N, C-alpha and C positions, 0 to 999 in steps of 0.2 A: 822349331824356330818360326816366328811370325812372318807372314807374307808382307813385305813392305808396300806392295801395290794395294793390298787391302787396307793398310794403314792410311793410304790416301783417301780411300772411301770413308773411313772413320773420321778423319780430320774434317772432311767437307760434308759429313752426314749424308752420304749417298747410299741409297738402297742398292743391293746387288743387281747386276744386270740380269735379264730374264734367262731362263734355262734354254738350252739349244738341242734337246734330245740327246744329251750325253755324248758329246764328241769324244773321240779317242785320240790321244797323242802318244805315240811310241817313240821314246827317246833312248838311243843306244849309247853306250859309253865310248864306242869307237866304230870305225868301219870293220867289216868282216866279222861281225858278232851275231849274225842271224836276224838282223832287223828286217830284211826282205822276206825271209821265211815267216816271221811274225805277221808282217804286212799281208802276205798272201793267204796265211791262215785266217786272219780276221776278215779279209775281204771275201773269202770263199763263202761266207754265210749268205751273201747277197744283199744284205742291208746297208753295209758300210763301205763308203769310198774313202780309202786311206791314200792320200797323195804321197808320192815318194820323193822326199828331199827337194821340194819345189824351190827352184832358184837358190839352192843351198849354198853354193860357193860365193854367192853375191853378198852373203851376210844379211839377207833381207830381214829375218826375224830378229837377230841380235841388234840390228840397227833400230828396229821399231822398239825393242826393249830399252835401248839406250836413250831414245827420245822420250820414252815415258818416265824413265827414272829421273829425268830433270825436274819433273813435276812432284817429286816425292820427298824433297828436302823438308825437314820440319819447319824451316824458316822461310820457305818460299814455295809457291807464290804466296803473296800477302792478301790479307782480307781486303785491303785497299784496292786490289786489282779487280774486284768484283763489286759493283755497286749493290747488287742484291744482298751481299753479306754485310757491306759496310753501312749502307743506308736502306735498310729493309723497308722503311716507312715512305721513302721518296725516291726509290731508284728509277721509277718510270719517268720522273722529271728529268733525270740525267739523260735518258735515252731520247726523250722528246726534244730537249734542247741541248745537245752535246756540246755545241759551240760556247756555251756559258760555263763549262767546267773544264778542269784539267783532265784530258782524256789521253794523254801521251802513253799511259799504260793501262788502257782499258781492255780487259780480257773477256773472252767468252767464258761461260760458266765451267767450273771444273768437270761437271758431268758431261759436258760437250766434248771435251778432248778424250775422255774415256770412251764415249760413244763412237767418236771418230775412229779410234783404234779398233774397236769391235766391228765397225762397219767395213773397215779394210779387209778383215779376215772373213767376215760374212760373205762379202762379194768374191773374195779370192778362193776360198776353199769350200764355203758352204753352199753358195748359189751354184758354183761349178759342179758340186756333187748332185744337187737336185736336177741339174740338166741331164745327168745320166741316170735319173730315176732312182737314186739312192736316198734312203730316208735319214741316213746318218752320215757324218763326215769326220774327218781328222787327217792326221799326217804322221809319217814316221821320219825321224831325222837322226843323224849321227854326229852332229856338230853342236847341238844345244845343250846347255848345262841346266842346273837346277833352278837358277834364277829365271831363265827363259820359261821354264815350266810354271813358275810362280806367276809370271806375266800372263801366260795363257789361261791359268786358273782365274786370274782377275777378270779376264774378258769372258770366260765361259765357266761360271761357278759350278756347273754340273758335269764338267769334264772329267774323264778318267785317264789316268796316266800309267803307262807301262814303261818301267825302267829296265832296260836290257843290258846284260853284261856277259862277256865271254872271257875265258882265260886270256890275258893280254899276250902271253907268249905264243899261244895258238892264233890269236887274231893277227899278230904281226907276221907269223909264218904264212898266213893266208894272204895278207896285204903286201908283203915284201915284193918289191919290183914294180909297184904302182906308184904314181906321182900325182895324186889327186889334190885339189885345192881344198884347204880348210876355209880359206877366204881369199878370193881373187882380188888383186894379183899379189898380195903381200905374202901369203903363206901357202906354199906348195909342200905337201907332206911326202917326202921321199927318203927320210932318215928315221932310224928307230927311235932316237930321242924325241923327235917331234911327235911321233905316233904315241909313244908312252906317255908323254905329257898330256896329250889330249885325253887318253884313257884315264889318267889320274885326275885331271881337272874335272871331267864330267862325272866320273864315279864318286869322287869325294863329295861333290856338290849334290848329287842325288841323295846320298846317304845323310849328309849333314842337314839338308833342308826338307827331306821328304820321308825319312825313315818310319815315322809314326803317323803319317797322314793317311786317312782312310781312302783318299782319292788315288793313292799310289799303290802300285803292285810291282814287286821286283821279281825278275825272271832271270835265271841263269840259262844260257843257251844250251849248256850240256844237260841240264835237266829237262829242258823243253824237248830235245830230240829223242828223249826216252819216253815222251808222252806221259800217260798216266795222270797223276794228280796235278802235276805242273800245268799240263795243257788244260785240264778242266778248270783249274783255278784262274788261268788267264781268260778263258771264255766267260767264266762267271763274272769276273771283275769287269769285263768290257760289256756285260749285258747281253751276251750272245749265247744261244742254246745249242748251236750246232756248228759244224765245219765240214768241208770237203776233205775226207781222209786221203784222197789222191794227191793232196799237197805234199805229203810226206813221201809218197811213192815217186812223184815227178820231181826230180832234181833239176833245177834251173840255175845255171851258174851265171853270175854277172861278170866273171873274169875267165878268159880262156886259158890263161897260164896256170900250171899246177902250183900248189904251195911250195914255197922255198924255205928249207930249213934255216933257222937263224944260226949265225955264227956264235961262237963262245963270247965274243966281245959284245954282240947285240943282246944276248941273254943277260949278260952282266949289266948292260945299260938299263934294260927293262926292270931288272931286279933292283937297281939303285934308285930308279924313279918311282916305281909303283909296286915293288915287291912286297913291302909291308902290308899295304891294303890288299893286294892280291892274296897274300897268305891268309888274311883275315876272312876272305871270301872262299877259302879252300883251294886256292890255285898255287901250283908250283910250276916250275919249267917243264916238268913232265906231269901232266894233269892226272890226278887220280880222283875218280868220282867219290864224292863224300856227302855228308849231311848238308842240306840246304841251309845256310846261315841266316836266311831271311824268314 
């Protein structure tokens, strides 16, 4: 499926933004799916600073995506908003004597708003990484869907994306008892149906929008902890040639509570909401390791 943000570039004949040394974005289908393990693995190489869900429950990135999508309607903005496009032979005259023209809807060039979005992330996560003497940057998140990834690809054409998934039944078992915000203050996730809907929303959008994109790499948590080819494929996709093996030996938990077994009713709700897609990925309520569907 085409990237609507890149359609904006084509509409206004914009060249792609410059490369940024292959930033890495790790997007998980849900909490408790191993995203921090992936983050630690990739950071252990020493080149890459992967920020961890920065200001995640504020909806910072989805809000930036929403503001950019306003500019992507085929019928808006109009050529008339930009003198350079409407009057290419005399647009300087309009800027020199704006008082002589109708300027109620005079817009900066389309490339300027795109550059402004890029500048926000450059300062926020790229410059901040350089401050810590890291040559590359990126972030991991558990709330972003496939459209957010398309937006990040628009800003960073050389970015590499890792889409991570874990058996939703096991993810909920690990998460159960937490009450973190998906977005503050509207959505606190403390019920199985909310959790399953996030898993379904994110994973279905990853697959529908990114399945055949060479910038994307899909990883199942269950395969990753087995290391082997899955780990090597992850490192290769991210342009890294090594990692610290102690990452697997040193287990660092983000939650003190032990996993809580789902009730029969909770398992039923997970199955109702995302059971069909989970089954396509090889997952059942009692996970059995199987062939990687990716």
